[in-house]
TILUMMI-280573 format. One record per atom (N, C-alpha, C): y negated, z negated, x; residue in one letter. Coordinates in steps of 0.001 Angstrom, whole numbers, padded with zeros to 6 digits, always signed. Layout:
BEGIN
YZXA ...
END
This chain:
BEGIN
+017595-007799-005201X +018418-008294-003911X +017204-009069-003216X +018221-009958-002252X +017665-011275-001198X +017964-010750-000380X +016790-010767+000886X +016297-010310+001768X +015898-011256+002881X +016671-012171+003476X +015904-013634+004334X +015583-013295+005702X +014486-013481+006630X +013941-012717+007511X +013050-013793+008128X +012555-013560+009597X +011694-014819+009793X +010258-014659+009752X +009918-013521+009142X +008456-013302+008670X +008602-012187+007969X +007031-012333+007486X +006510-011026+006182X +006987-009504+006423X +006752-008562+006049X +006603-007679+006112X +004995-007349+006236X +004730-006477+007233X +003092-006228+007085X +003190-004316+006641X +003615-004128+006662X +003419-002019+006261X +005043-001954+005069X +004683-001275+004737X +005980-000963+003551X +006142+000535+003679X +004945+001012+004378X +004896+002563+004948X +005974+003008+005588X +006987+004057+005149X +007632+004245+006814X +007046+005300+008130X +006157+005749+007564X +005413+006802+008537X +004397+005435+009617X +003772+004412+009092X +002948+003558+010066X +003818+002224+010370X +005359+002176+010142X +006308+001350+010049X +006761+001074+012120X +006091-000235+012381X +006694+000082+013745X +007312-001778+014474X +007405-002209+013130X +007469-003539+014217X +008950-003459+013090X +009987-004428+013975X +011227-004648+013962X +011437-005074+012226X +010989-006042+011726X +010643-006511+010428X +010866-005928+009488X +009550-004620+009402X +009185-003665+008304X +010519-002532+008800X +010626-002772+009537X +011681-001417+010337X +013055-001557+009227X +013499-003057+009115X +014912-003370+008346X +014752-003426+006999X +013465-003497+006206X +013583-002945+004988X +012903-001702+004442X +012070-001211+005339X +012173+000303+005162X +013707+001297+005119X +013963+001154+005686X +014918+001385+006314X +016321+000995+005283X +016113+000129+004521X +016936-000608+003112X +016459+000715+002220X +015228+000835+002273X +014503+001258+000767X +014252+002964+000847X +014310+003600+002251X +013921+005150+002093X +015068+005080+002574X +015302+006843+002142X +016583+007851+002457X +015958+008710+003840X +016306+009260+004868X +015582+009747+006188X +016547+011212+005278X +015860+012518+006820X +016513+013846+006388X +017459+013721+006983X +017244+013753+008425X +017838+013425+009703X +018512+011950+009695X +020043+011723+010676X +020130+010340+010880X +020822+010584+012566X +020283+009511+013808X +021068+010028+014831X +022458+009483+014696X +023408+010430+015743X +024626+010342+015611X +025211+009064+016477X +026235+008546+016201X +026018+007278+017420X +026464+007153+018334X +026186+008312+019264X +025697+008140+020941X +024999+008439+020867X +023765+008736+019770X +022055+008955+019945X +021749+010384+020323X +022994+011324+020575X +022508+012638+021516X +022436+014064+020501X +023164+013903+019462X +022962+014771+017928X +022036+013721+016812X +022141+014814+016020X +021690+014181+014320X +022896+014713+013616X +023063+014240+012318X +023682+013939+011347X +022937+014713+010233X +024026+014881+009070X +022878+014588+008009X +022732+014010+006989X +021338+013557+006439X +020598+012700+005726X +020650+013292+003993X +019444+013283+003822X +019143+014289+002918X +018933+015539+003037X +019022+015940+004275X +018827+016967+005084X +020455+017696+004753X +020716+018336+004393X +022561+018807+004729X +022377+020473+005234X +021549+020708+005835X +021686+021751+006814X +020285+021905+007731X +020058+022352+008948X +018742+022546+009902X +018875+023484+010279X +018225+024349+010840X +017811+025683+011966X +016730+025440+012931X +016733+025169+014220X +015524+025375+015030X +015641+027092+015088X +014280+027580+014834X +013532+028552+015350X +014543+029222+016680X +014536+030555+017476X +014795+031283+018537X +013837+030334+019480X +012387+030345+018993X +011203+029976+019700X +011589+028369+019528X +012149+027608+019213X +012054+026254+019900X +011290+025535+018803X +010317+026430+017399X +008565+025121+017495X +009008+025354+016128X +009865+026266+015377X +010166+025925+014066X +011290+025213+013768X +011390+024449+012803X +012469+023581+011860X +012666+023814+010940X +013686+024288+010128X +013722+024871+008699X +014644+023568+008503X +014746+022876+007378X +015399+021388+006840X +016027+022305+004835X +016934+022356+005212X +017375+022438+003458X +018076+021146+002822X +017989+020783+001912X +018133+019246+001272X +019115+020345-000018X +019987+019417-000435X +020937+019104-001562X +020017+018956-002734X +020368+020155-003648X +019673+019797-005003X +020300+018736-005749X +019602+017646-006224X +019645+016215-007143X +020366+016860-008106X 
END
């Protein structure tokens, strides 16, 4: 893959990525559990095919499809 940009990536760990140039690369490499909906008000499936929030709102259970 050839990817042209104006700067080099400093980080490849998606946990620590905070600059746009890094985010563009990591979002092309890593898959996420959930994606935001286009309006930003909800989430849609990614690797997680099902999710459930506990009644207390303190626990989120994610279920992923088997490969």
